[in-house]
Each structure stands twice: as structure tokens, then as C-alpha cells.
TORPA-4810 file (N, C-alpha, C, O; in nm, 3 decimals):
<nodes>
NODE_1_0.794_-0.567_6.790_0.904_-0.556_6.696_1.020_-0.642_6.742_1.049_-0.653_6.861_M
NODE_2_1.084_-0.701_6.645_1.209_-0.772_6.667_1.304_-0.736_6.553_1.333_-0.820_6.468_E
NODE_3_1.352_-0.610_6.551_1.439_-0.568_6.441_1.562_-0.657_6.432_1.615_-0.695_6.536_P
NODE_4_1.609_-0.691_6.317_1.555_-0.660_6.184_1.470_-0.773_6.129_1.457_-0.785_6.007_P
NODE_5_1.413_-0.857_6.214_1.346_-0.978_6.167_1.196_-0.966_6.147_1.142_-1.025_6.053_H
NODE_6_1.127_-0.891_6.232_0.982_-0.884_6.217_0.924_-0.762_6.286_0.984_-0.704_6.377_L
NODE_7_0.805_-0.725_6.239_0.723_-0.628_6.310_0.578_-0.664_6.287_0.543_-0.732_6.191_F
NODE_8_0.492_-0.616_6.376_0.349_-0.645_6.369_0.273_-0.516_6.388_0.307_-0.435_6.475_E
NODE_9_0.169_-0.496_6.307_0.088_-0.375_6.314_-0.060_-0.410_6.307_-0.098_-0.512_6.251_V
NODE_10_-0.141_-0.324_6.365_-0.286_-0.330_6.345_-0.319_-0.233_6.233_-0.287_-0.114_6.242_N
NODE_11_-0.382_-0.283_6.129_-0.415_-0.202_6.012_-0.566_-0.183_6.008_-0.641_-0.278_5.992_D
NODE_12_-0.608_-0.058_6.023_-0.751_-0.029_6.024_-0.780_0.109_5.969_-0.694_0.172_5.908_G
NODE_13_-0.901_0.153_5.992_-0.946_0.281_5.940_-0.943_0.385_6.051_-0.956_0.354_6.169_F
NODE_14_-0.925_0.512_6.009_-0.922_0.624_6.103_-1.005_0.739_6.046_-1.023_0.750_5.925_A
NODE_15_-1.054_0.825_6.137_-1.127_0.943_6.092_-1.028_1.054_6.057_-0.907_1.033_6.062_D
NODE_16_-1.078_1.170_6.023_-0.993_1.282_5.979_-0.894_1.327_6.086_-0.791_1.385_6.054_A
NODE_17_-0.924_1.300_6.213_-0.834_1.337_6.323_-0.739_1.224_6.361_-0.658_1.239_6.453_E
NODE_18_-0.748_1.113_6.291_-0.659_1.001_6.319_-0.709_0.904_6.425_-0.636_0.816_6.468_G
NODE_19_-0.834_0.920_6.467_-0.892_0.830_6.567_-0.941_0.702_6.500_-1.001_0.708_6.393_N
NODE_20_-0.916_0.586_6.560_-0.964_0.461_6.501_-1.116_0.460_6.484_-1.190_0.510_6.568_P
NODE_21_-1.161_0.403_6.373_-1.304_0.386_6.347_-1.338_0.241_6.381_-1.312_0.150_6.303_V
NODE_22_-1.395_0.223_6.500_-1.421_0.089_6.551_-1.531_0.015_6.476_-1.543_-0.106_6.490_D
NODE_23_-1.611_0.086_6.399_-1.720_0.021_6.325_-1.672_-0.042_6.195_-1.749_-0.109_6.127_T
NODE_24_-1.547_-0.021_6.160_-1.489_-0.079_6.039_-1.396_-0.195_6.078_-1.336_-0.193_6.185_M
NODE_25_-1.386_-0.294_5.991_-1.298_-0.407_6.023_-1.151_-0.366_6.016_-1.115_-0.270_5.949_P
NODE_26_-1.069_-0.441_6.085_-0.925_-0.418_6.081_-0.856_-0.554_6.068_-0.920_-0.659_6.075_S
NODE_27_-0.727_-0.549_6.048_-0.648_-0.671_6.037_-0.518_-0.652_6.114_-0.468_-0.541_6.127_T
NODE_28_-0.465_-0.760_6.164_-0.332_-0.758_6.225_-0.236_-0.814_6.121_-0.256_-0.924_6.069_T
NODE_29_-0.133_-0.737_6.091_-0.035_-0.778_5.990_0.099_-0.806_6.058_0.154_-0.720_6.127_M
NODE_30_0.149_-0.927_6.037_0.281_-0.965_6.089_0.374_-0.974_5.969_0.352_-1.053_5.877_R
NODE_31_0.477_-0.892_5.969_0.572_-0.883_5.858_0.705_-0.939_5.905_0.764_-0.890_6.001_V
NODE_32_0.753_-1.041_5.835_0.881_-1.101_5.870_0.975_-1.096_5.751_0.933_-1.094_5.636_T
NODE_33_1.102_-1.093_5.782_1.209_-1.093_5.683_1.292_-1.218_5.705_1.346_-1.238_5.814_F
NODE_34_1.302_-1.301_5.602_1.372_-1.428_5.613_1.489_-1.432_5.516_1.478_-1.387_5.402_E
NODE_35_1.600_-1.484_5.562_1.717_-1.501_5.475_1.692_-1.617_5.379_1.632_-1.718_5.417_A
NODE_36_1.738_-1.601_5.256_1.733_-1.708_5.156_1.872_-1.722_5.096_1.961_-1.642_5.125_T
NODE_37_1.891_-1.824_5.015_2.022_-1.843_4.950_2.058_-1.727_4.858_2.176_-1.699_4.837_D
NODE_38_1.956_-1.658_4.803_1.984_-1.550_4.707_1.955_-1.411_4.762_1.964_-1.313_4.688_S
NODE_39_1.922_-1.400_4.890_1.894_-1.268_4.947_1.798_-1.276_5.063_1.829_-1.335_5.166_G
NODE_40_1.681_-1.215_5.046_1.582_-1.211_5.154_1.442_-1.235_5.099_1.415_-1.216_4.981_S
NODE_41_1.355_-1.276_5.190_1.214_-1.296_5.156_1.130_-1.216_5.255_1.154_-1.220_5.376_R
NODE_42_1.031_-1.145_5.202_0.935_-1.071_5.283_0.809_-1.157_5.293_0.754_-1.200_5.191_L
NODE_43_0.762_-1.182_5.415_0.641_-1.260_5.437_0.543_-1.174_5.515_0.578_-1.121_5.621_V
NODE_44_0.421_-1.159_5.464_0.318_-1.081_5.531_0.202_-1.175_5.562_0.145_-1.237_5.472_V
NODE_45_0.168_-1.185_5.689_0.057_-1.268_5.733_-0.049_-1.177_5.795_-0.022_-1.108_5.894_L
NODE_46_-0.167_-1.176_5.736_-0.277_-1.094_5.787_-0.377_-1.182_5.859_-0.413_-1.290_5.810_S
NODE_47_-0.421_-1.136_5.975_-0.518_-1.208_6.057_-0.642_-1.119_6.073_-0.630_-1.000_6.101_T
NODE_48_-0.759_-1.179_6.055_-0.885_-1.106_6.059_-0.969_-1.155_6.177_-0.958_-1.271_6.218_F
NODE_49_-1.054_-1.068_6.230_-1.139_-1.104_6.343_-1.242_-1.209_6.306_-1.286_-1.286_6.391_A
NODE_50_-1.282_-1.211_6.178_-1.384_-1.305_6.134_-1.379_-1.318_5.982_-1.316_-1.238_5.913_S
NODE_51_-1.447_-1.419_5.933_-1.460_-1.435_5.788_-1.534_-1.316_5.730_-1.502_-1.268_5.621_V
NODE_52_-1.634_-1.267_5.803_-1.712_-1.152_5.757_-1.624_-1.027_5.743_-1.640_-0.951_5.648_E
NODE_53_-1.532_-1.006_5.837_-1.441_-0.892_5.829_-1.352_-0.904_5.706_-1.331_-0.806_5.634_A
NODE_54_-1.300_-1.023_5.682_-1.218_-1.047_5.562_-1.299_-1.019_5.437_-1.252_-0.950_5.347_L
NODE_55_-1.420_-1.071_5.430_-1.504_-1.052_5.311_-1.536_-0.905_5.289_-1.539_-0.858_5.175_E
NODE_56_-1.562_-0.831_5.397_-1.591_-0.688_5.384_-1.470_-0.613_5.329_-1.484_-0.530_5.240_Q
NODE_57_-1.353_-0.643_5.382_-1.232_-0.575_5.334_-1.201_-0.613_5.190_-1.157_-0.528_5.112_L
NODE_58_-1.222_-0.738_5.154_-1.202_-0.778_5.013_-1.298_-0.703_4.921_-1.258_-0.659_4.813_L
NODE_59_-1.423_-0.689_4.963_-1.522_-0.617_4.882_-1.486_-0.469_4.867_-1.526_-0.405_4.770_A
NODE_60_-1.410_-0.416_4.962_-1.368_-0.276_4.958_-1.239_-0.256_4.877_-1.193_-0.143_4.864_M
NODE_61_-1.181_-0.364_4.823_-1.063_-0.350_4.738_-0.931_-0.376_4.807_-0.826_-0.337_4.755_G
NODE_62_-0.932_-0.442_4.922_-0.808_-0.467_4.995_-0.707_-0.546_4.912_-0.588_-0.513_4.911_M
NODE_63_-0.753_-0.649_4.843_-0.660_-0.731_4.765_-0.593_-0.650_4.655_-0.472_-0.662_4.634_L
NODE_64_-0.670_-0.569_4.586_-0.613_-0.486_4.480_-0.514_-0.384_4.536_-0.408_-0.360_4.477_E
NODE_65_-0.548_-0.325_4.650_-0.457_-0.228_4.713_-0.329_-0.293_4.760_-0.220_-0.237_4.741_G
NODE_66_-0.341_-0.409_4.821_-0.221_-0.480_4.868_-0.135_-0.524_4.751_-0.012_-0.515_4.757_L
NODE_67_-0.198_-0.571_4.646_-0.124_-0.612_4.526_-0.049_-0.494_4.466_0.068_-0.507_4.427_T
NODE_68_-0.114_-0.378_4.458_-0.048_-0.258_4.404_0.068_-0.215_4.493_0.175_-0.179_4.443_A
NODE_69_0.048_-0.220_4.625_0.155_-0.180_4.717_0.274_-0.274_4.707_0.389_-0.229_4.698_A
NODE_70_0.249_-0.403_4.708_0.359_-0.500_4.699_0.431_-0.491_4.565_0.551_-0.517_4.557_M
NODE_71_0.357_-0.454_4.461_0.417_-0.439_4.329_0.515_-0.324_4.320_0.593_-0.316_4.225_G
NODE_72_0.515_-0.235_4.418_0.606_-0.120_4.420_0.731_-0.145_4.504_0.820_-0.060_4.507_Q
NODE_73_0.738_-0.258_4.572_0.850_-0.283_4.663_0.987_-0.279_4.595_1.081_-0.222_4.649_L
NODE_74_0.998_-0.339_4.478_1.128_-0.338_4.409_1.176_-0.196_4.382_1.293_-0.166_4.400_D
NODE_75_1.084_-0.108_4.338_1.121_0.031_4.311_1.159_0.104_4.440_1.254_0.182_4.441_D
NODE_76_1.085_0.080_4.547_1.116_0.144_4.676_1.254_0.099_4.724_1.335_0.181_4.765_V
NODE_77_1.278_-0.032_4.719_1.409_-0.082_4.762_1.522_-0.027_4.678_1.628_0.006_4.730_L
NODE_78_1.501_-0.017_4.547_1.603_0.038_4.458_1.632_0.184_4.492_1.748_0.227_4.488_A
NODE_79_1.528_0.261_4.526_1.551_0.401_4.560_1.622_0.415_4.693_1.705_0.503_4.711_S
NODE_80_1.590_0.328_4.787_1.658_0.331_4.919_1.804_0.292_4.902_1.892_0.354_4.961_V
NODE_81_1.830_0.191_4.822_1.969_0.150_4.798_2.044_0.259_4.725_2.162_0.281_4.752_Q
NODE_82_1.977_0.327_4.633_2.040_0.439_4.562_2.073_0.553_4.656_2.179_0.615_4.644_G
NODE_83_1.984_0.583_4.750_2.009_0.686_4.850_2.128_0.651_4.938_2.205_0.739_4.978_D
NODE_84_2.142_0.523_4.969_2.250_0.478_5.058_2.386_0.490_4.992_2.488_0.502_5.060_A
NODE_85_2.390_0.488_4.859_2.519_0.496_4.789_2.557_0.641_4.755_2.669_0.666_4.711_T
NODE_86_2.466_0.734_4.775_2.495_0.876_4.744_2.556_0.947_4.862_2.586_1.066_4.854_N
</nodes>
């Protein structure tokens, strides 16, 4: 972590007790926040162990899930900003 500029996480699967499932692929996600002339930019870079791991995660719906999550960012930010003004 380098607050408030970036953080990095390993994103993978876990069992019901929260233990990592090593037989499933994972990704390393580096999230950075960059200043722009009109505000900020969020950049997410995902790194995979192999092309096969990427293909498996894509087949499992990773792209659709990520697209849905990113599509909610404006609403999340608006609610956080609303909380800060109350």
C-alpha cells in the first residue's frame, strides 16, 4: 500500500472457512489513483499466472463481474460523499 496512491491485492477463491483454494486460479490486482485535470482516474491492472488462468477466469464470468462492479463505482462514490456531508 502507498496511501492514497495505490494498493495491491491477491484476488482468489476461498472455502467456507476463508482458506485459500489453491486449485483455483487467482490474480494480482494493482489499483492506482491518478490525478487528472478534471479530478481523478482509477486504474486497475490485473496480472495472471498464465494465459490458461486468465482464460479459466474469463470462462467463469470474471469480465462480467468486473464490469458490473466497476459500473457501480459512481453510485458508491456518491453515497460516500453524501455520508461525508451529513
